[in-house]
Structures are given as C-alpha cells and as structure tokens.
N, C-alpha and C positions, 0 to 999 in steps of 0.2 A: 921159032916160026910164029907168025901172028895168028891169033885166033880169029876166025870168021864168025861174026855175030849177025844173025838173021833179023833180030828185032830192032826196031827203031825207038830210041828214047824220045820221050815227049817232055816239053817244058810248059808248065802252066803258070801264067802270071798270077792267077788266083791262088795257087798253092804257094808260090813264093811270097806273096803278100801275107798269107795266113802264117807262114813260117816266121816272117819278120815280126808280125804282131805278137806271136806267141813268145818269141825271144825277148821283145821289148817288155811285154807284160810280166814275164818271169823276172827280168832284171828289176823292174819297178817293184814287184812283190818282194824280192829279196832285199832291196834297199829299205823298204818300209819295215820289214822284219828286223833288219840290223839296227834301225833307229828305235825299235821298241814299240812300234805301232801294231795295231790289229790290221794286218795288211788287207784282208778281204773287205773289211768294213770301209777302209779308206778308198780302195779301188771302186767299190760300189758307190760310195759317196761321190767320187769323181764322175763316174759314168752317169749317174742320175742327174747331176747338176752341171757338169762340165766346169766346175770350179776347181782350178788347178791347185788351190791351196790344200786340198785333201791329200796331195802327193808331196812327199818330201823333196827338197832340192838335193839331198844327199845323192852322190854319184850321178848327178844330172838327171835323176829320175823324172822330175816334173817336166823338163824340156823334152825328154824322150817320149813320154806318154802323150804329149800334146801333138806330136808328129803323126800319131795314128788317127785316122778318120774314125770317130766314135761310132758312127752308124755301121761301118764295115766291121769294127770289132765286136759290136753287139750281135750282128748277124753271124759272125764266125763262132761266137760263144754259144748262141742258141743252136746253131747247126751242130756243133760239137756235143752240146748237152743232149740233144735229141738223137745223135748219132746218125745224122742224115747225110747221105752222099749227094753233094750238090749237082753233080753231072746227071744223075738219075732223076732227081726231084726238082730240078729248076724249071719253073714256069713263070713267065712274066705277064 
C-alpha cells in the first residue's frame, strides 16, 4: 500500500545552483591536486584575477570553472564560511 505523505517537498534554484558550484569546485580542486598543484592557492588566484591560467586544463577543469559566475561563487563561499542561512538573512 502506498504511504501517504503530508509534507510538500520544495525545490530551490538557489540550492541547486550552490550544489552545482560545489560539485564543480570540488572537481577542479581534485584535478589541481592530481596535477601536483597547491589547489587552494590556484583557485584563490583564479578567483582574485579571473585569469583561467591558474586552473589546469586536466579533466576539463579550466572550462568547467569558467561556467560558474564568479560573484555567485564568492557569495556562496562567504555565506558558507560565515554559516549564514540565506533565507533568514537575505536583505536587498
């Protein structure tokens, strides 16, 4: 017999975007490590300058990170670092 569920699932574009950014950033990080780079320094260099040469072409990492809006990535990283819940603290 089918179980009756009273709650409604919600879908948030913002959460999906952040999940995709995290997955991409993790893949880029791992590609940099595999190639022997100091991954954090390389990613920070890219974020500060938007110069794609900080990111290796290995495993298509350079092309993948360029698909991410840098401003959105920085906002998500700061939010995560500060452990801020966007829905509670968002004010424009």
